[in-house]
Backbone as CSV, one residue per row, in Angstrom:
resi,resn,N_x,N_y,N_z,CA_x,CA_y,CA_z,C_x,C_y,C_z
1,UNK,-14.865,-48.469,-0.767,-14.171,-48.833,-1.998,-15.096,-48.469,-2.981
2,UNK,-14.809,-48.370,-4.357,-15.281,-48.096,-5.916,-15.890,-49.293,-5.834
3,UNK,-16.670,-48.989,-7.149,-17.010,-50.438,-7.888,-15.690,-51.078,-8.426
4,UNK,-15.335,-50.214,-8.738,-13.884,-51.165,-10.087,-12.959,-51.342,-9.398
5,UNK,-12.461,-50.167,-7.868,-11.930,-51.397,-7.039,-12.624,-52.659,-5.900
6,UNK,-13.802,-52.739,-5.825,-13.783,-53.509,-5.464,-14.293,-54.927,-7.272
7,UNK,-13.639,-54.698,-8.496,-13.631,-55.823,-9.001,-12.458,-56.274,-8.995
8,UNK,-11.350,-55.686,-8.517,-10.089,-55.534,-8.672,-10.091,-56.847,-7.408
9,UNK,-10.261,-56.259,-6.770,-10.301,-56.948,-5.023,-10.163,-58.974,-5.287
10,UNK,-11.653,-58.993,-6.007,-11.674,-60.247,-6.222,-10.716,-61.136,-6.935
11,UNK,-9.761,-60.056,-7.102,-8.443,-61.283,-7.939,-7.215,-61.235,-6.511
12,UNK,-7.636,-60.643,-6.426,-6.104,-60.270,-4.694,-6.412,-62.118,-4.026
13,UNK,-5.899,-62.401,-3.675,-6.347,-63.323,-2.950,-6.271,-63.421,-1.231
14,UNK,-7.386,-63.739,-0.739,-7.062,-63.262,0.784,-7.150,-62.031,1.122
15,UNK,-7.892,-61.172,0.509,-6.819,-59.942,1.162,-8.260,-59.453,2.099
16,UNK,-8.516,-60.191,2.301,-9.928,-59.120,3.738,-8.777,-59.529,4.448
17,UNK,-8.199,-60.543,4.671,-7.565,-60.660,6.300,-7.066,-59.754,6.808
18,UNK,-6.257,-59.254,5.942,-5.766,-57.950,6.413,-6.320,-56.551,6.669
19,UNK,-7.204,-57.100,6.217,-8.192,-55.354,6.128,-8.731,-55.792,7.949
20,UNK,-8.518,-56.497,8.918,-9.044,-56.131,10.306,-7.464,-56.976,11.172
21,UNK,-5.922,-56.290,10.196,-5.635,-57.042,11.612,-4.959,-55.491,12.248
22,UNK,-5.120,-54.411,11.902,-5.187,-53.233,12.571,-3.523,-53.033,13.282
23,UNK,-4.013,-52.418,14.489,-2.111,-52.664,14.936,-1.805,-53.480,14.993
24,UNK,-2.237,-55.084,15.033,-2.150,-56.179,15.333,-0.895,-56.369,13.592
25,UNK,-0.873,-55.299,12.997,0.231,-55.356,11.556,2.051,-55.714,13.078
26,UNK,2.227,-54.856,13.700,3.097,-54.776,14.096,3.386,-55.341,15.534
27,UNK,2.219,-55.859,16.463,2.229,-55.901,17.396,2.092,-57.497,17.695
28,UNK,1.123,-58.245,17.028,1.099,-59.707,17.391,1.487,-59.971,16.813
29,UNK,1.656,-61.702,18.196,3.038,-62.878,17.680,2.401,-64.019,17.510
30,UNK,0.903,-64.158,18.024,0.216,-65.313,17.640,-0.831,-65.136,16.152
31,UNK,-0.389,-64.847,15.309,-0.641,-65.025,14.159,0.216,-64.584,13.105
32,UNK,0.183,-65.249,12.051,1.445,-65.294,10.624,1.934,-63.843,10.345
33,UNK,1.441,-62.709,10.589,1.796,-61.555,9.828,3.162,-61.263,10.951
34,UNK,3.461,-62.240,12.262,4.453,-62.125,12.963,5.863,-62.954,11.763
35,UNK,5.581,-63.999,11.726,6.590,-64.700,10.974,7.518,-63.318,9.521
36,UNK,6.038,-61.909,8.809,6.580,-61.717,7.986,7.637,-60.569,8.164
37,UNK,6.964,-60.265,9.390,7.701,-59.334,10.373,9.512,-59.627,9.967
38,UNK,9.856,-60.888,11.100,10.871,-61.063,11.036,11.388,-61.478,10.065
39,UNK,10.606,-62.059,8.746,11.133,-62.359,7.599,11.764,-60.637,6.696
40,UNK,10.927,-59.879,7.141,11.828,-58.440,7.200,12.908,-57.322,7.510
41,UNK,12.657,-58.433,8.929,13.977,-57.809,9.356,15.351,-57.947,8.874
42,UNK,15.488,-59.575,8.453,16.379,-59.942,7.038,16.748,-59.658,5.888
43,UNK,15.764,-59.099,5.323,15.423,-58.655,4.033,15.828,-57.647,3.676
44,UNK,15.666,-56.188,4.847,15.666,-55.111,4.222,17.278,-54.783,4.269
45,UNK,17.804,-54.769,5.645,19.577,-54.475,4.676,20.235,-54.613,3.301
46,UNK,19.645,-55.838,3.138,19.803,-56.219,1.929,19.371,-55.590,0.756
47,UNK,18.717,-55.301,1.090,17.568,-54.303,-0.269,18.090,-52.900,0.177
48,UNK,18.761,-52.201,1.039,18.803,-51.120,1.374,20.039,-50.763,0.410
49,UNK,21.025,-52.015,0.671,22.426,-52.127,0.440,22.271,-52.035,-1.380
50,UNK,21.327,-52.939,-1.755,21.063,-53.039,-3.083,20.842,-51.481,-4.119
51,UNK,19.723,-50.843,-3.183,19.668,-49.576,-3.939,20.606,-48.970,-3.707
52,UNK,21.053,-48.547,-2.414,22.453,-47.786,-2.150,23.909,-48.273,-3.722
53,UNK,23.501,-49.003,-3.591,25.149,-49.854,-4.924,24.474,-49.407,-6.320
54,UNK,23.056,-49.408,-6.475,23.073,-49.720,-8.072,22.227,-48.602,-8.304
55,UNK,22.040,-47.704,-7.261,20.746,-46.008,-7.639,21.506,-45.189,-6.601
56,UNK,21.248,-45.248,-5.278,21.886,-44.282,-4.688,21.074,-44.231,-3.615
57,UNK,21.757,-42.791,-3.311,21.139,-43.017,-1.226,19.842,-42.059,-1.278
58,UNK,18.899,-41.705,-2.849,18.162,-40.554,-2.674,16.874,-41.235,-3.930
59,UNK,16.635,-42.129,-3.849,15.685,-43.406,-5.135,14.443,-43.167,-4.684
60,UNK,13.202,-42.772,-5.636,11.878,-42.644,-5.510,11.283,-44.045,-6.153
61,UNK,10.633,-44.826,-4.945,10.278,-46.224,-4.621,9.034,-46.046,-5.029
62,UNK,8.053,-47.147,-5.224,6.430,-47.807,-5.689,6.565,-48.830,-5.029
63,UNK,6.105,-48.841,-3.855,6.076,-50.174,-2.969,4.800,-50.275,-3.723
64,UNK,4.454,-51.685,-3.753,2.956,-51.856,-4.765,2.586,-53.253,-3.294
65,UNK,1.497,-53.361,-2.966,0.723,-53.438,-1.845,2.109,-53.643,-0.815
66,UNK,1.655,-52.211,-0.550,1.853,-52.379,0.776,2.046,-52.290,2.708
67,UNK,1.014,-53.195,2.737,0.245,-52.913,3.755,0.305,-52.276,4.636
68,UNK,0.884,-52.543,5.484,0.734,-51.606,6.961,2.385,-51.160,6.658
69,UNK,3.274,-51.270,5.774,4.377,-50.240,5.200,5.625,-50.224,6.077
70,UNK,5.407,-51.897,6.273,6.641,-52.493,6.762,7.846,-51.789,5.942
71,UNK,8.157,-52.007,4.598,9.140,-52.061,3.813,8.688,-49.905,4.061
72,UNK,8.405,-49.895,2.652,7.762,-48.412,2.385,8.544,-47.474,3.689
73,UNK,8.071,-47.920,5.236,8.795,-46.309,6.054,9.921,-46.963,6.443
74,UNK,10.699,-48.296,6.501,12.379,-48.663,6.547,12.962,-47.710,5.396
75,UNK,12.224,-47.671,4.145,12.719,-46.818,3.236,13.355,-45.839,3.703
76,UNK,11.594,-45.120,3.728,11.632,-43.465,3.729,12.324,-43.039,4.930
77,UNK,12.450,-43.520,6.648,13.524,-43.721,7.046,15.078,-43.867,6.588
78,UNK,15.483,-44.237,5.506,16.558,-44.323,5.429,16.912,-42.878,4.089
79,UNK,15.727,-42.082,4.009,16.373,-40.771,2.992,15.870,-40.866,1.434
80,UNK,14.867,-42.193,1.060,14.422,-42.173,-0.138,13.185,-41.647,0.054
81,UNK,12.618,-41.234,-1.062,10.854,-41.078,-1.558,10.168,-42.130,-1.517
82,UNK,9.538,-42.197,-1.075,8.682,-43.434,-0.969,7.102,-43.310,-1.158
83,UNK,6.292,-43.784,-2.101,5.124,-43.763,-2.959,4.334,-45.246,-2.102
84,UNK,3.590,-45.839,-1.429,2.993,-47.002,-1.557,1.524,-47.272,-2.110
85,UNK,1.218,-47.808,-2.253,-0.068,-48.763,-2.697,-1.196,-49.777,-2.123
86,UNK,-2.182,-50.050,-1.552,-2.605,-50.993,-1.585,-3.955,-50.977,-1.185
87,UNK,-4.879,-51.874,-1.461,-6.465,-51.632,-1.698,-6.935,-51.636,-0.414
88,UNK,-6.071,-52.318,0.965,-6.652,-51.897,2.233,-6.251,-50.538,2.436
89,UNK,-7.853,-49.595,2.931,-7.375,-49.064,3.541,-7.418,-49.460,5.367
90,UNK,-7.795,-49.905,5.363,-6.922,-49.966,7.319,-6.225,-49.901,7.259
91,UNK,-5.457,-50.842,6.652,-3.625,-51.365,6.211,-2.920,-49.847,5.896
92,UNK,-3.443,-49.123,5.240,-2.723,-47.871,4.716,-2.534,-46.922,6.018
93,UNK,-4.396,-46.853,6.908,-3.842,-45.985,7.818,-2.574,-46.442,9.394
94,UNK,-2.528,-47.473,9.296,-1.895,-48.140,9.980,-0.360,-47.933,9.166
95,UNK,-0.412,-48.535,8.557,1.105,-47.688,7.320,1.508,-46.038,7.786
96,UNK,0.484,-45.120,8.054,0.979,-43.926,8.155,1.276,-43.514,9.317
97,UNK,0.304,-44.523,10.213,0.326,-43.859,12.185,1.996,-44.537,11.975
98,UNK,2.376,-45.329,11.769,3.717,-46.256,11.883,4.544,-45.474,11.064
99,UNK,4.859,-44.133,10.025,6.098,-43.312,9.125,6.320,-42.253,10.147
100,UNK,7.310,-42.102,10.524,7.532,-41.415,11.960,8.220,-40.640,10.573
101,UNK,8.652,-40.942,9.785,9.028,-39.380,8.586,8.545,-38.282,7.957
102,UNK,6.637,-39.054,8.294,5.601,-38.548,8.059,5.113,-37.679,6.403
103,UNK,6.767,-38.756,5.771,6.808,-38.255,4.327,7.133,-39.347,3.301
104,UNK,6.207,-40.625,3.515,5.999,-41.908,2.842,4.080,-41.042,1.947
105,UNK,4.169,-41.260,0.567,2.467,-41.198,-0.245,1.634,-42.484,0.077
106,UNK,0.971,-42.486,0.705,0.388,-43.155,0.714,-0.758,-43.393,0.203
107,UNK,-1.257,-44.433,-0.652,-2.709,-44.667,-1.355,-3.338,-45.233,-1.674
108,UNK,-4.823,-45.354,-2.032,-5.512,-46.649,-2.320,-5.151,-47.193,-3.530
109,UNK,-4.701,-48.251,-4.299,-4.476,-48.101,-5.263,-4.321,-49.829,-6.111
110,UNK,-4.329,-50.014,-7.510,-4.927,-51.246,-7.745,-3.422,-51.508,-8.659
111,UNK,-3.002,-52.652,-8.041,-1.551,-53.178,-8.612,-1.584,-53.411,-9.984
112,UNK,-2.784,-53.847,-10.786,-2.750,-54.536,-12.158,-3.162,-52.603,-12.424
113,UNK,-3.629,-51.430,-12.547,-3.369,-50.144,-12.990,-2.473,-49.266,-11.899
114,UNK,-1.715,-49.025,-12.095,-1.032,-48.842,-10.847,-1.451,-46.911,-11.989
115,UNK,-1.628,-45.866,-11.216,-2.101,-44.978,-11.526,-0.854,-44.289,-11.461
116,UNK,0.054,-44.056,-11.888,1.185,-43.211,-12.173,1.815,-43.754,-13.821
117,UNK,2.277,-42.490,-13.536,2.714,-42.776,-15.428,4.327,-43.402,-15.280
118,UNK,4.601,-43.499,-16.928,5.630,-44.694,-17.386,6.667,-43.919,-16.931
119,UNK,7.828,-44.969,-16.977,8.717,-44.027,-16.158,9.014,-43.600,-14.544
120,UNK,8.197,-43.223,-13.910,8.491,-42.394,-12.597,8.895,-42.772,-11.718
121,UNK,9.703,-44.166,-11.454,10.567,-44.556,-10.228,11.525,-45.326,-10.737
122,UNK,12.567,-44.402,-9.509,13.718,-46.161,-9.472,14.264,-46.978,-9.068
123,UNK,13.377,-47.454,-8.159,12.645,-48.882,-8.191,11.399,-49.044,-7.837
124,UNK,10.807,-50.185,-7.936,9.310,-50.871,-7.304,9.364,-51.871,-6.508
125,UNK,7.996,-52.254,-5.385,8.880,-53.634,-4.791,7.400,-54.018,-4.740
126,UNK,7.434,-55.567,-4.668,6.454,-56.264,-4.799,6.853,-57.425,-4.230
127,UNK,6.952,-56.962,-2.871,6.749,-57.836,-1.657,6.520,-58.759,-1.008
128,UNK,6.096,-60.413,-0.732,4.984,-61.120,-0.534,3.735,-60.411,-1.317
129,UNK,3.771,-59.887,-3.022,2.152,-60.023,-3.085,2.634,-61.166,-4.293
130,UNK,3.008,-61.327,-5.006,3.057,-62.247,-6.455,1.998,-63.500,-5.885
131,UNK,2.644,-64.233,-4.568,1.579,-65.603,-4.285,0.011,-65.283,-3.725
132,UNK,0.154,-63.850,-3.898,-1.772,-63.039,-3.310,-2.456,-62.565,-4.342
133,UNK,-2.110,-62.569,-6.214,-2.537,-62.133,-7.163,-2.973,-63.374,-8.120
134,UNK,-4.237,-62.924,-8.439,-4.593,-64.065,-9.976,-3.923,-64.699,-10.865
135,UNK,-3.601,-62.903,-11.313,-2.419,-62.737,-12.243,-1.198,-61.699,-12.310
136,UNK,0.125,-62.601,-11.580,1.092,-61.770,-11.745,1.498,-61.418,-12.450
137,UNK,1.308,-61.782,-13.885,2.350,-60.854,-14.763,1.297,-59.566,-14.785
138,UNK,0.571,-59.333,-14.909,0.137,-57.952,-14.600,0.918,-57.119,-14.034
139,UNK,0.586,-58.007,-12.819,1.399,-56.773,-11.423,2.686,-56.374,-11.921
140,UNK,3.817,-57.613,-12.971,5.342,-57.286,-13.833,5.406,-56.331,-14.521
141,UNK,4.361,-56.510,-15.326,4.364,-55.583,-16.504,4.115,-54.114,-15.955
142,UNK,2.920,-53.538,-14.650,2.803,-52.301,-14.361,4.066,-51.639,-14.245
143,UNK,4.668,-53.050,-13.035,6.444,-52.531,-12.423,7.299,-52.100,-13.128
144,UNK,7.547,-52.590,-14.249,7.836,-52.203,-15.378,7.760,-51.512,-16.245
145,UNK,6.432,-51.198,-16.782,6.175,-49.641,-17.046,6.875,-48.429,-16.037
146,UNK,6.386,-48.633,-15.287,6.631,-47.501,-14.399,7.706,-46.836,-14.023
147,UNK,8.649,-48.098,-13.917,10.109,-48.578,-13.993,11.164,-47.488,-14.710
148,UNK,11.808,-46.336,-13.880,12.750,-46.249,-15.071,13.746,-46.871,-15.324
149,UNK,14.398,-46.362,-16.941,15.294,-47.615,-17.323,16.916,-47.826,-16.446
150,UNK,16.831,-49.276,-16.006,17.794,-49.020,-15.325,17.677,-49.188,-13.635
151,UNK,16.310,-49.127,-13.137,15.618,-49.220,-12.616,15.779,-50.435,-11.498
152,UNK,15.527,-50.548,-10.674,15.426,-52.246,-9.856,13.666,-52.689,-9.257
153,UNK,13.153,-53.801,-9.798,12.235,-54.178,-9.259,12.587,-55.717,-8.425
154,UNK,12.450,-55.292,-7.089,12.610,-56.233,-6.193,11.237,-57.045,-6.019
155,UNK,11.529,-57.932,-5.605,10.050,-59.152,-5.314,10.492,-60.270,-3.808
156,UNK,9.755,-60.353,-3.462,9.703,-61.879,-2.741,8.466,-62.805,-2.770
157,UNK,8.140,-64.475,-3.082,7.503,-65.130,-3.322,7.956,-66.534,-2.531
158,UNK,6.739,-67.560,-3.292,7.145,-68.708,-2.672,7.461,-70.035,-3.787
159,UNK,8.278,-70.100,-3.788,8.589,-71.759,-4.832,7.157,-72.329,-4.358
160,UNK,6.878,-73.402,-6.039,6.764,-74.437,-6.084,6.593,-75.760,-6.271
161,UNK,6.888,-76.235,-4.725,7.313,-77.795,-5.216,6.826,-78.236,-3.485
162,UNK,7.248,-79.624,-3.186,6.175,-80.073,-1.702,7.199,-79.635,-0.443
163,UNK,8.331,-79.139,-0.519,8.843,-78.768,0.426,8.161,-77.530,0.813
164,UNK,7.775,-76.643,-0.214,7.192,-74.901,0.254,5.867,-75.114,0.722
165,UNK,5.148,-76.453,0.417,3.660,-76.563,0.431,3.629,-76.944,2.276
166,UNK,4.356,-77.592,2.435,4.702,-78.261,3.774,5.114,-77.356,4.981
167,UNK,6.292,-76.766,4.534,6.438,-75.684,5.042,5.684,-74.207,5.398
168,UNK,5.369,-73.287,4.388,4.393,-72.892,3.941,3.341,-73.123,4.830
169,UNK,2.453,-73.974,3.664,0.893,-74.055,3.758,0.475,-74.898,5.190
170,UNK,0.540,-75.769,5.479,0.568,-76.893,6.807,1.408,-76.251,7.637
171,UNK,3.036,-76.478,7.305,3.173,-75.655,8.710,2.236,-74.346,9.746
172,UNK,2.319,-73.527,8.932,1.372,-72.719,9.407,0.176,-72.713,9.925
173,UNK,-0.887,-73.886,9.160,-1.850,-74.216,10.131,-1.898,-75.150,10.873
174,UNK,-0.578,-75.806,10.653,-0.267,-76.652,12.340,0.011,-75.856,13.198
175,UNK,0.890,-74.870,13.246,1.632,-74.548,14.041,1.463,-73.174,14.724
176,UNK,0.936,-72.262,13.818,1.062,-70.808,14.237,-0.997,-71.040,14.278
177,UNK,-0.807,-69.976,14.986,-2.066,-69.494,15.955,-2.959,-68.536,15.113
178,UNK,-4.813,-68.833,15.103,-4.811,-67.251,14.185,-4.305,-67.246,12.786
179,UNK,-3.717,-69.289,11.831,-3.950,-69.100,10.708,-5.091,-68.801,9.675
180,UNK,-5.919,-67.971,9.111,-7.303,-68.164,8.587,-6.809,-68.905,7.490
181,UNK,-8.090,-70.164,6.899,-8.438,-70.507,6.000,-7.590,-70.108,4.324
182,UNK,-6.979,-71.107,3.898,-6.565,-70.626,2.323,-5.077,-69.085,2.699
183,UNK,-4.817,-68.678,3.532,-4.256,-67.959,4.229,-3.171,-67.853,3.108
184,UNK,-2.698,-69.254,2.745,-1.260,-69.040,1.058,-2.422,-70.288,0.404
185,UNK,-2.484,-70.139,-0.959,-2.812,-70.854,-1.692,-1.644,-71.241,-2.676
186,UNK,-1.508,-72.622,-3.117,0.124,-73.532,-3.412,-0.513,-73.636,-4.809
187,UNK,-1.598,-73.155,-5.321,-1.526,-72.704,-6.915,-1.386,-71.460,-7.498
188,UNK,-1.060,-70.634,-5.816,-1.015,-69.421,-6.995,1.141,-69.619,-6.536
189,UNK,1.799,-70.241,-6.174,3.058,-70.529,-6.202,3.819,-70.268,-7.009
190,UNK,4.893,-69.484,-7.428,5.606,-69.423,-8.289,7.320,-70.292,-8.357
191,UNK,7.633,-70.499,-9.479,8.861,-71.520,-9.949,9.968,-70.145,-10.166
192,UNK,10.542,-70.500,-9.107,12.153,-69.101,-10.459,12.287,-68.611,-11.228
193,UNK,11.798,-70.396,-12.401,12.806,-69.992,-13.478,11.540,-69.577,-14.299
194,UNK,10.080,-69.390,-13.857,8.822,-69.228,-14.408,8.770,-67.488,-14.353
195,UNK,9.103,-66.984,-13.373,9.199,-66.263,-12.668,10.115,-65.027,-13.561
196,UNK,11.074,-66.010,-13.825,12.514,-65.184,-14.593,12.341,-65.390,-15.954
197,UNK,11.192,-65.747,-16.571,10.218,-66.322,-18.345,9.668,-64.566,-17.975
198,UNK,8.517,-64.408,-16.921,7.936,-63.541,-17.114,8.678,-62.226,-17.097
199,UNK,9.726,-61.839,-15.985,10.339,-60.436,-15.443,10.732,-60.659,-17.451
200,UNK,11.417,-61.687,-18.159,12.272,-61.002,-19.408,10.769,-60.135,-20.383
201,UNK,9.750,-61.206,-20.036,9.385,-60.974,-20.926,8.555,-59.162,-21.667
202,UNK,8.420,-58.529,-19.717,8.642,-57.213,-19.956,9.722,-56.421,-19.620
203,UNK,11.020,-56.493,-19.965,12.530,-56.372,-19.831,13.029,-55.851,-19.016
204,UNK,12.390,-56.692,-18.179,13.861,-56.898,-16.742,14.992,-57.820,-16.374
205,UNK,16.137,-58.044,-16.481,16.857,-58.492,-16.906,17.567,-58.712,-16.040
206,UNK,18.456,-59.456,-16.046,19.690,-60.160,-15.141,19.195,-60.244,-13.253
207,UNK,18.303,-61.191,-12.996,17.706,-61.120,-11.566,19.146,-61.815,-10.825
208,UNK,19.141,-61.081,-9.925,19.639,-61.539,-8.520,19.152,-62.633,-7.589
209,UNK,18.629,-63.391,-7.238,17.568,-63.808,-6.642,18.519,-65.268,-5.619
210,UNK,18.336,-64.763,-4.473,18.694,-66.368,-2.861,17.384,-66.722,-2.411
211,UNK,17.658,-67.450,-2.089,16.235,-67.836,-0.720,16.354,-67.663,0.368
212,UNK,15.463,-67.739,0.770,15.183,-67.304,2.291,13.949,-68.000,3.077
213,UNK,14.213,-68.460,3.816,13.520,-69.603,4.857,14.116,-69.590,6.661
214,UNK,13.408,-70.052,7.129,13.297,-69.980,8.663,15.103,-70.392,8.983
215,UNK,15.335,-70.399,9.984,16.511,-70.961,10.418,15.830,-72.274,11.236
216,UNK,16.137,-73.165,11.106,15.707,-74.916,10.988,15.923,-74.700,12.510
217,UNK,17.370,-74.615,13.245,18.076,-75.234,14.306,18.238,-74.208,15.269
218,UNK,16.993,-73.603,15.771,17.034,-72.805,16.284,15.354,-73.096,17.540
219,UNK,16.061,-72.785,18.424,15.262,-72.977,20.058,13.659,-72.021,19.621
220,UNK,13.800,-70.718,18.976,12.253,-70.045,18.527,12.125,-71.146,18.036
221,UNK,12.020,-72.027,16.959,11.087,-72.887,16.504,10.061,-73.790,17.039
222,UNK,11.362,-74.135,17.800,10.398,-75.380,18.916,9.332,-74.599,19.909
223,UNK,9.776,-72.810,20.648,8.750,-72.328,20.720,7.544,-71.859,20.152
224,UNK,7.584,-71.914,19.253,6.479,-71.404,17.838,5.223,-72.812,17.806
225,UNK,6.405,-73.768,17.763,5.631,-75.323,17.544,4.617,-75.912,18.962
226,UNK,5.771,-75.661,19.673,4.968,-75.563,21.150,3.755,-74.912,21.609
227,UNK,3.954,-73.390,20.958,3.210,-72.444,21.521,2.072,-71.845,20.788
228,UNK,2.532,-72.201,19.847,1.712,-71.615,18.728,1.869,-69.930,17.905
229,UNK,2.697,-69.489,19.083,2.630,-67.628,19.177,4.446,-68.294,18.324
230,UNK,4.612,-66.545,17.908,5.993,-66.744,17.209,6.712,-66.167,17.717
231,UNK,8.044,-65.958,18.525,9.127,-65.521,19.619,9.365,-64.610,18.542
232,UNK,9.489,-63.267,19.469,9.779,-62.556,18.750,11.339,-61.933,18.522
233,UNK,11.602,-62.933,18.679,13.978,-62.974,18.540,13.574,-64.440,17.463
234,UNK,12.526,-64.936,16.785,11.887,-65.802,15.462,13.403,-65.488,14.357
235,UNK,13.900,-66.577,13.928,15.348,-66.329,13.539,14.571,-66.783,11.213
236,UNK,14.886,-66.205,10.549,15.551,-66.248,9.096,16.691,-66.152,8.919
237,UNK,17.143,-66.515,7.824,18.202,-66.448,7.109,18.246,-66.341,5.111
238,UNK,19.022,-66.280,4.915,19.067,-66.251,3.270,20.113,-67.864,2.942
239,UNK,19.927,-68.113,1.636,19.677,-69.800,1.754,20.419,-69.204,0.142
240,UNK,21.381,-70.176,-0.659,21.795,-70.553,-2.224,20.906,-70.632,-2.332
241,UNK,19.931,-71.948,-2.091,19.348,-72.682,-2.758,17.552,-71.877,-2.669
242,UNK,16.688,-70.935,-3.186,15.074,-71.490,-3.059,14.019,-72.077,-2.788
243,UNK,13.996,-72.787,-2.103,13.671,-74.062,-1.473,11.937,-73.525,-1.528
244,UNK,12.572,-73.248,-0.370,10.935,-72.448,0.261,10.493,-70.805,-0.730
245,UNK,11.013,-70.114,0.008,10.837,-69.075,-0.679,11.811,-68.418,-1.031
246,UNK,11.550,-67.514,-1.825,12.783,-66.569,-2.828,12.739,-64.645,-2.579
247,UNK,13.984,-64.080,-2.890,13.223,-62.330,-2.367,14.835,-61.698,-3.699
248,UNK,14.865,-61.228,-4.689,15.897,-60.492,-5.292,15.716,-59.255,-5.909
249,UNK,15.903,-58.876,-7.062,15.804,-58.240,-7.610,15.755,-58.117,-9.450
250,UNK,15.942,-56.875,-9.966,16.419,-57.686,-11.767,16.335,-55.911,-12.191
251,UNK,16.907,-56.198,-12.834,16.551,-54.568,-13.373,16.387,-54.150,-14.881
252,UNK,15.422,-52.791,-14.704,14.927,-52.683,-16.307,16.147,-52.548,-16.820
253,UNK,15.972,-53.352,-17.919,16.476,-52.618,-19.398,16.838,-51.013,-19.952
254,UNK,17.566,-51.009,-20.425,17.933,-49.502,-19.919,17.722,-49.163,-21.735
255,UNK,17.435,-49.894,-23.082,16.578,-49.642,-23.911,15.428,-49.807,-24.008
256,UNK,14.534,-49.831,-23.089,12.871,-50.324,-23.220,12.121,-49.303,-23.497
């Protein structure tokens, strides 16, 4: 990592946690990353359907903070042309090794200064990223810059309220093995109305926002609380209210 990227990395909160996961990104059950994998299973069909309905079957996609490629690789398998950027070279190596299409372009990149020309992509995703950066507005500005007019910006992050603090921060600390200190930082959680205002500032309109949360009445939750390990069939669900986490997309205005 060069000096410029190292400087940026100090603004990415707890990024080093992901550097050491290696294949555990896809295999570990005794780590919070297992929850992210299961949440992704719920989000992915909705993301694919939203892209098909609004853009088509062959979109050009940028996955910002792509990690080990959960989203990017699934989008490529669905026929989209995908680029993924992340600061973690070790995560990018895992992403490449799991890309069965061998078509995703993975690059070490700075989400504050995306190395692509303006209006280069039909879709930009910042999934599970905004709560890990000290300046999410800069990330949104870059996403809007590289989006074509009419393109979609996908996001997922945490609401900022006592319930989100209890479930996301304390729940993981208490019940999920190998949760590192400050895995999530409450001060970086984002209220939905604030995110809407930021997106509007950068020409991203009409957000479709839905809550996403664990299914509370499931035996897998009790198994997790007893063992500290996330069952492979642990379930998430969409919800009408974004009380804990929320996901969605906004469209770039065509007159930008």
